[in-house]
C-alpha positions as CSV (number, residue, x, y, z in Angstrom):
1,M,-25.3,25.6,15.1
2,D,-28.0,27.1,17.4
3,R,-27.7,24.6,20.3
4,T,-24.7,23.6,22.4
5,P,-22.9,20.8,20.6
6,V,-22.4,17.3,22.1
7,I,-18.9,16.0,21.9
8,G,-18.3,12.3,21.1
9,I,-14.9,10.8,21.7
10,V,-13.9,7.5,20.1
11,G,-11.1,6.1,22.3
12,S,-12.4,7.8,25.4
13,R,-10.2,5.6,27.7
14,G,-7.0,6.5,26.0
15,A,-4.8,9.1,27.7
16,Y,-5.7,11.9,25.2
17,G,-9.3,10.8,25.1
18,L,-9.5,11.2,28.9
19,W,-7.8,14.6,28.8
20,L,-10.0,15.9,26.0
21,A,-13.1,14.7,27.8
22,R,-12.1,16.6,30.9
23,F,-11.2,19.7,28.8
24,F,-14.5,19.8,27.0
25,R,-16.5,19.4,30.1
26,E,-14.5,21.7,32.5
27,R,-13.1,24.4,30.1
28,M,-15.9,24.6,27.6
29,G,-19.0,23.4,29.6
30,L,-19.9,20.8,27.0
31,Q,-21.5,17.4,27.3
32,V,-19.1,14.6,26.4
33,I,-20.1,11.0,25.4
34,G,-17.7,8.3,24.3
35,R,-17.1,4.8,23.2
36,D,-13.7,3.1,23.6
37,P,-13.1,0.4,21.0
38,A,-11.1,-1.5,23.6
39,G,-14.1,-2.2,25.8
40,D,-16.5,0.6,26.7
41,T,-19.8,-0.5,25.1
42,A,-22.1,1.9,26.9
43,L,-23.0,3.4,23.5
44,D,-22.8,1.4,20.3
45,E,-21.2,3.1,17.2
46,R,-24.4,4.1,15.6
47,A,-25.7,5.7,18.7
48,L,-22.5,7.7,19.1
49,I,-22.7,8.8,15.5
50,E,-26.3,10.0,15.9
51,R,-25.8,11.8,19.2
52,A,-22.4,13.5,18.7
53,D,-22.3,16.8,16.9
54,V,-18.5,16.8,17.1
55,L,-16.9,13.3,16.9
56,V,-13.2,13.1,17.9
57,F,-11.1,10.0,17.0
58,S,-8.4,9.6,19.7
59,A,-7.2,6.0,19.0
60,P,-3.8,4.4,18.3
61,I,-2.2,5.8,15.1
62,R,-2.1,2.4,13.4
63,A,-5.7,1.7,14.1
64,T,-7.2,5.1,13.3
65,P,-7.7,5.0,9.5
66,A,-9.5,1.6,9.6
67,L,-11.6,2.8,12.6
68,I,-12.6,6.0,10.8
69,A,-13.5,3.9,7.7
70,E,-15.8,1.7,9.8
71,Y,-17.5,4.8,11.3
72,V,-18.0,6.2,7.8
73,R,-19.6,2.9,6.7
74,L,-21.9,2.9,9.7
75,A,-22.8,6.6,9.4
76,A,-24.0,6.2,5.8
77,G,-24.5,9.9,5.5
78,A,-25.9,10.6,9.0
79,E,-22.7,12.6,9.7
80,R,-23.6,15.3,7.1
81,G,-23.5,18.7,8.8
82,R,-21.4,17.6,11.7
83,L,-17.7,17.9,12.5
84,W,-15.3,15.0,12.6
85,L,-11.8,15.4,14.1
86,D,-8.8,13.1,14.7
87,I,-6.0,13.5,17.3
88,T,-3.0,11.5,16.0
89,S,0.7,12.1,15.3
90,I,0.2,11.2,11.6
91,K,-2.1,13.2,9.5
92,S,-2.2,12.1,5.9
93,T,-3.9,8.7,6.3
94,P,-6.4,9.7,9.1
95,V,-7.4,12.9,7.2
96,A,-7.8,11.0,4.0
97,A,-10.1,8.5,5.8
98,L,-12.1,11.3,7.4
99,L,-12.6,12.9,3.9
100,T,-14.5,9.8,2.7
101,S,-17.2,10.9,5.2
102,Q,-19.7,13.6,4.5
103,A,-18.8,15.5,7.7
104,E,-16.7,18.6,8.0
105,V,-13.1,17.4,8.7
106,V,-10.2,18.8,10.6
107,G,-7.0,16.9,11.6
108,L,-5.4,17.9,14.9
109,H,-2.0,17.0,16.4
110,P,-1.2,18.4,19.9
111,M,2.6,18.3,20.0
112,C,2.9,16.8,23.4
113,A,1.7,14.0,25.7
114,P,-1.5,14.8,27.5
115,P,-0.4,17.5,30.0
116,H,-1.1,17.7,33.7
117,A,-2.2,21.3,33.1
118,P,-5.8,22.0,32.1
119,T,-4.9,23.6,28.8
120,L,-2.1,23.3,26.2
121,T,-0.5,26.6,27.1
122,G,3.1,26.7,25.8
123,R,2.5,23.7,23.5
124,A,2.1,23.6,19.8
125,M,-0.9,22.1,18.0
126,V,-1.0,21.4,14.3
127,V,-4.3,22.1,12.6
128,C,-5.1,20.6,9.2
129,E,-8.3,22.2,7.9
130,A,-9.3,19.6,5.4
131,R,-13.0,20.5,4.9
132,L,-14.4,23.3,7.1
133,D,-17.3,25.7,6.7
134,A,-20.1,26.0,9.2
135,W,-18.0,24.7,12.1
136,R,-15.2,27.2,11.6
137,P,-16.4,29.6,14.4
138,W,-16.8,26.7,16.9
139,L,-13.3,25.3,16.0
140,A,-11.9,28.8,16.5
141,R,-13.4,28.9,20.0
142,F,-12.1,25.5,20.8
143,L,-8.6,26.4,19.7
144,E,-8.7,29.6,21.6
145,A,-9.8,27.7,24.7
146,S,-7.0,25.2,24.3
147,Q,-4.5,28.1,24.6
148,A,-2.2,26.1,22.3
149,D,0.2,27.7,19.8
150,C,-1.7,26.6,16.7
151,V,0.0,26.2,13.3
152,L,-1.9,25.5,10.1
153,A,-0.5,22.8,7.8
154,E,-1.5,20.4,5.0
155,P,-1.4,16.7,6.1
156,E,1.5,15.9,3.8
157,Q,3.5,18.9,5.1
158,H,2.8,17.8,8.7
159,D,4.0,14.3,8.1
160,R,7.3,15.5,6.5
161,M,7.8,17.8,9.4
162,M,7.2,15.0,11.9
163,A,9.8,12.8,10.3
164,L,12.3,15.4,11.7
165,V,10.6,16.7,14.8
166,Q,9.5,13.4,16.1
167,G,10.9,10.5,14.0
168,M,14.5,11.7,14.0
169,V,14.5,12.9,17.6
170,H,12.8,9.7,18.9
171,A,15.2,7.5,16.9
172,G,18.2,9.2,18.4
173,H,17.0,8.8,21.9
174,M,16.0,5.2,21.3
175,A,19.5,4.5,20.1
176,Q,20.9,6.2,23.1
177,G,18.7,4.1,25.4
178,A,20.0,1.0,23.7
179,L,23.6,2.1,24.1
180,W,23.1,3.0,27.8
181,R,21.6,-0.5,28.3
182,E,24.6,-2.1,26.6
183,L,27.5,0.0,27.8
184,A,26.5,1.6,31.1
185,P,26.9,-1.8,33.0
186,T,30.6,-1.9,31.8
187,V,31.4,1.2,33.8
188,G,29.3,0.5,36.9
189,G,25.8,1.5,35.7
190,L,23.9,4.8,35.6
191,A,24.6,5.4,39.3
192,A,28.3,5.3,38.6
193,I,28.0,7.7,35.6
194,A,25.9,10.2,37.5
195,P,28.7,12.1,39.3
196,F,30.3,12.7,35.9
197,H,27.2,14.4,34.5
198,T,27.0,17.3,32.1
199,V,24.0,19.4,31.4
200,G,23.8,17.8,27.9
201,Y,24.0,14.3,29.4
202,E,21.2,15.1,31.9
203,L,18.9,16.5,29.3
204,D,19.4,13.6,26.9
205,L,19.0,11.1,29.7
206,A,15.8,12.8,30.9
207,V,14.3,12.8,27.4
208,T,15.2,9.2,26.8
209,Q,13.7,8.1,30.2
210,R,10.6,10.2,29.5
211,M,10.1,8.3,26.2
212,L,10.7,4.9,27.8
213,A,8.2,5.7,30.5
214,G,5.5,6.4,27.9
215,N,3.3,4.2,25.8
216,P,5.6,2.1,23.5
217,A,2.8,1.8,20.9
218,I,2.9,5.6,20.3
219,Y,6.6,5.7,19.6
220,Q,6.4,2.5,17.5
221,D,3.7,3.9,15.3
222,I,5.5,7.3,14.8
223,Q,8.4,5.3,13.3
224,F,6.4,2.8,11.3
225,E,3.3,4.6,10.1
226,N,4.9,7.8,8.7
227,P,6.3,7.0,5.2
228,H,8.8,9.9,5.5
229,V,10.6,8.3,8.5
230,A,12.4,5.5,6.7
231,P,14.2,7.8,4.2
232,M,15.2,10.1,7.1
233,L,16.6,7.1,9.0
234,D,18.7,6.2,5.9
235,R,20.2,9.7,5.9
236,L,20.8,9.6,9.7
237,A,22.5,6.2,9.4
238,D,24.7,7.6,6.6
239,H,25.8,10.5,8.7
240,V,26.6,8.3,11.7
241,S,28.5,5.8,9.5
242,R,30.6,8.6,8.0
243,L,31.4,10.0,11.4
244,R,32.4,6.5,12.6
245,D,34.6,5.9,9.6
246,L,36.4,9.3,10.1
247,V,37.0,8.6,13.8
248,R,38.4,5.1,13.0
249,E,40.7,6.7,10.4
250,S,41.9,9.2,13.0
251,S,44.1,11.1,10.5
252,D,44.6,14.9,10.4
253,S,42.5,15.0,7.2
254,A,39.7,13.0,8.9
255,R,39.7,15.4,11.9
256,E,39.5,18.4,9.5
257,Q,36.7,16.8,7.6
258,M,34.7,16.2,10.8
259,R,35.2,19.7,11.9
260,R,34.3,21.1,8.5
261,D,31.2,18.9,7.8
262,W,29.7,18.4,11.2
263,L,30.7,21.5,13.2
264,E,31.5,24.4,10.9
265,G,28.9,23.3,8.3
266,G,26.3,22.9,11.0
267,A,27.1,26.3,12.5
268,A,26.8,28.0,9.1
269,F,23.4,26.4,8.5
270,F,21.9,27.5,11.8
271,G,23.5,31.0,11.7
272,P,24.8,33.1,14.6
273,H,21.4,34.4,15.8
274,S,20.0,30.9,16.1
275,L,23.1,29.6,17.7
276,E,23.1,32.4,20.3
277,R,19.5,31.7,21.1
278,G,20.2,28.0,21.5
279,S,23.1,28.7,23.8
280,R,21.0,31.0,26.0
281,Y,18.3,28.4,26.2
282,F,20.9,25.7,27.1
283,E,22.2,28.0,29.9
284,R,18.7,28.5,31.2
285,M,18.3,24.7,31.4
286,A,21.6,24.5,33.3
287,Y,20.3,27.0,35.9
288,L,17.0,25.1,36.2
289,L,18.7,21.7,36.7
290,A,21.0,23.2,39.3
291,D,17.9,24.6,41.2
292,L,16.0,21.3,40.9
293,A,19.1,19.4,42.2
294,A,19.1,21.3,45.4
295,N,18.0,19.2,48.4
296,S,17.0,22.0,50.6
297,C,13.6,23.0,49.3
298,L,9.8,23.0,50.0
299,E,7.1,22.0,47.6
300,V,3.7,23.6,48.2
301,M,0.3,23.7,46.5
302,M,-1.6,26.9,46.3
303,P,-5.3,26.3,45.8
304,A,-6.3,29.9,45.1
305,D,-5.0,31.5,42.0
306,R,-5.7,35.2,42.3
307,P,-3.8,38.5,42.4
308,G,-1.8,38.7,45.6
309,S,-1.7,35.0,46.4
310,L,2.0,34.7,45.8
311,R,2.7,37.9,47.8
312,A,0.7,36.5,50.7
313,L,2.7,33.2,50.6
314,L,6.1,35.0,50.5
315,S,5.0,37.3,53.2
316,I,4.5,34.4,55.6
317,F,8.1,33.3,55.1
318,E,9.4,36.9,55.2
319,Q,7.8,37.2,58.7
320,H,9.8,34.2,59.8
321,G,13.1,35.4,58.4
322,I,13.3,32.9,55.6
323,N,15.0,33.7,52.3
324,F,14.7,31.7,49.1
325,D,17.4,30.8,46.6
326,S,14.9,29.9,43.8
327,I,11.2,29.8,43.1
328,H,9.7,27.6,40.3
329,S,6.0,27.1,39.6
330,S,3.8,24.8,37.5
331,R,0.0,24.4,37.2
332,V,-1.6,20.9,37.6
333,S,-4.7,19.5,35.9
334,N,-7.2,20.8,38.5
335,G,-5.9,24.3,38.1
336,E,-3.9,24.5,41.4
337,L,-0.4,26.0,41.4
338,R,2.5,24.0,42.6
339,F,5.6,25.9,43.9
340,R,9.1,24.6,44.5
341,L,10.8,26.9,46.9
342,G,14.6,26.5,47.2
343,L,15.8,27.4,50.7
344,D,18.7,29.6,51.6
345,A,21.4,27.5,53.3
346,A,21.1,29.6,56.5
347,T,17.5,28.6,57.0
348,R,16.9,27.4,60.6
349,G,14.6,24.4,61.0
350,E,12.5,25.9,63.8
351,D,11.8,29.0,61.7
352,L,10.9,26.9,58.7
353,A,8.5,24.7,60.8
354,A,6.8,27.8,62.2
355,A,6.4,29.3,58.7
356,V,4.8,26.1,57.4
357,V,2.4,26.0,60.3
358,A,1.4,29.7,59.7
359,M,1.1,29.1,55.9
360,Q,-1.2,26.1,56.3
361,G,-3.2,27.7,59.1
362,A,-3.9,30.7,57.0
363,G,-5.1,28.5,54.1
364,I,-2.7,30.1,51.7
365,A,-1.0,26.9,50.6
366,R,-0.4,23.3,51.8
367,L,2.9,21.5,52.1
368,L,3.4,18.6,49.7
369,P,5.4,15.4,50.5
370,A,9.0,15.6,49.5
371,A,9.7,14.2,46.1
């Protein structure tokens, strides 16, 4: 199209709706309008349909197909020549609903919660190009601006994948959460378990707690709205039941069967290259956890992201004789860089205080409150 498109978001108060609105405005310079079915009535549905060149449905999974159907009914052909998108964790039913419209249609699934970063760098996004023609160049610009690792898929293929990538993984962690709630109190609670931690335990606990801190409706719909999840759960339950029965039997043949079926069989499936890569990744996580567990550290925010900024920051500490054990960085939603600086054990308090004063006085970075 010749003019700059207007973006409409249905579900603008949801977490992803808010992130998308900010992304379109700040990263692509686009006008964003929205109507949240949960209460924002600044624009009625028909007005949103007429004004939005690109309409994005970012609503709860369970509600999305019916919501799209209602917009199709209200549009009554006015959507012809426009682009309609959905952002959900299930693709078959939303995309099928979108295809009953006369708009061009693409289903999207960012494979993460709305990030604190301004883009989806390092995250995957599934793209289901259901009906795409005139809007293809614009979609390509949007996907490039998102900086996501995009993968093309058919809606049915996506949902089968999600039964494993999301459904199985979430089910395992929900079961772990239930077991921790049931069994941890019998040994003194999570605080009593903590000194006995392993890297695997810490990672599983972190993923479980991350899930439980999120929106329950999302995890509920991922289990209930994907038809491929129930058969997967049957297979998962079968494997756990077989393992339980072998452990109860506790014979030499049961031990051999467990090793053959669950360990050696699994290793043969993944192959040596994949296992080596996984082992290296696990070791990297172990080093990261060790760094993050260190109490002697500084957290600083660097507002300017330009060549030489990190060198200027490190130079301040070098001038005060301070060495670092580790440096970790992340980018937050407003584009600023956050650094976690692990301090050498020999660091003197007076030297550190002087370095912080110099750092903030020069405007290079500002000290953040301790986590």
